[in-house]
N, C-alpha and C positions, 0 to 999 in steps of 0.2 A: 097336157098340164091344165087344168082348171084356171079359168081366169075367175078372179073375185072382183067384186063392186068395192065400190070407197067405205060403204058402209061395212064391208064384210071386214077390209085391211085394218079396219078400226077399232073391230070389238078384241075383245082381251081372250087372250089363251088361257083357258080355265085350268091349267096344269101350273101355268105360273102365280096362280092366285093364292096359292095354297103355303108358299114360303113367305113366313112371317117374321119380325123381329125376333121370336122364341121359336125358329126352326119349323120342320113341316108341322102344318097346322090346320085348322079351316079356313076356306076362303076369304079372303080379302076384299074388299071393294078395289076394282081398278084404280081409281084416285088414290086410297091409302097406299097401294101396291107400290105405284108409280111414285109416292113419295118416299116410299122405305128406300125402296134402289135408290134412288137419286140420293139420298141422303145418307145411306152407306158408301155409296161411291164417292159422295164429298170427303170423307175422311182418309183416304186413299192420296200420299202426296209422294212423288218420288224426291232425291235428293239433289239437292242444288248442281253437284257434279255430272251428274246424268246426262248423256249426249242428247244433243238435239233430234237427231232423226228418233230416237228412242223413245223422248218426251211427245213429240209427235203422235209416233204408233199409240202411246199409252192412252193419249187424250182422244184419239181416235175410236178407241175401245170403250173408253169409259163413255165415250159420248153414243156409240151403239148400243151399249147394255144397256139401255132402259125399252129400248124396243122390243126385247125378249118377251115382254109381259103380254103382246101383241102376237108374237110368236114364237114359241117357247123353243126351238131349235135355232135362233139368235145366242141363247145361251150357251148352246154347245159350241158356235163356232167361235164365240167372244173366246170361249176356253180355250179352244185348238190356235186360235190366233195367238193369245198371251203367251202361251210355248214360243212363237216365234219372235216377240217382242223380248221375252228373255235368253231368246237366241242372241236376237241382234245386240242387246246390251253387252252380252259375254263379249263379241266382239268387236265393240266397240270398246270395251275394256282392253281386251286384247291389244288392239294397236295402241290403245294410249298407255299402256302399262310397257310394251316395246319399243316406244318411242320410234316410230316410223321404221324399225328395219326388224326383220322375220330371220331367225337363226335356223338354220338344217345342219343336221349331220351328212357328211358325205357319205361315199363308201367306204372311205379308210378311215373313218371315223373322226374326221376334224370337222370345227365347226366354219359354217360356211355364212356370212350376213349377206342378207339382198333388202335394198331398199324398198319400203313398201309403203301405200301413199292411202291403201284401202283393203277392206277385208278381201276384195275381188282380187288384188295383188297378190295376195296369201294364196288364197284359193290355186291361182295359174300355176304357183309355184309349187305346190303341195303336188299339181294333178301331175308338170312337168318330170318331177322326181319319183311319183308312184311307179312308174315300168322299172328302174334303176336296180340295180341288185344292189342288196344291202350282204353286210359281212356275213357270214356262215356262223353259225353258233354251234357252240360244242354239241355232239348228239346226246340224247338223253341216255341215264344208264338203262341196260336193259333189265327188265323184272325177269324173276327166277318164273320158270313154267311149273317147278315143284309146289305143292301146298304145305310143305314141313317149312318154317321161316328159314332155320337155318341150312336147309341143303344146296341153296346156290346155283341149281341145275339150272343153265341157260339154253339148255335145247345143246349144247357143243360139245364138242371131241370128246374123245375117249379120256385124253391125258387130262382133262379137264373136267371130267366125271373123275379120275380119280380122286382129284385133291381136292372135294368137294366136301367129304367128309358126312356125305348124304346117310341121311338117315336110313334102317334097315328097312323102315315099314313107308319108304318114298314110294310115291305112287308108281313112279318111272321106274321102279326097280332097282333103282343105282345103291348101291352099298360099298362099306372100303372091304 
């Protein structure tokens, strides 16, 4: 790893300076770009119902993003972390919606409610239940092996072949 001096760390990344209010364009001055990025960020606000943890994560990313002017990879890192913040918001909303109770379906098909106080509790319950058997589903119908749609040849026994009404042109040679 190459160590950079303080002056090098403060230099703008030339790739970031081409993002302007009108999209990609001629390079902006670093001061104008910093002003533009921060004005854009100031326009985003979360609803008051958003959970405190999600709000903190959002504000942290909003604070980090302007540093992308000096290191373009920060923009990519913030974009990746924004997806985790969305996931966090969904977890928070899940817990709020279910009011501290997670419902799982047992192998017999009955609903079972479990108290939960965090999404970690939900995750642990789901992991415990992962290895258990679930009810068997009915098998999928077999498809005909014949290329003629009305043949119905499933490659089965002669009695079934006789009742299929297979086309005389059937590739399997089955005829009435």
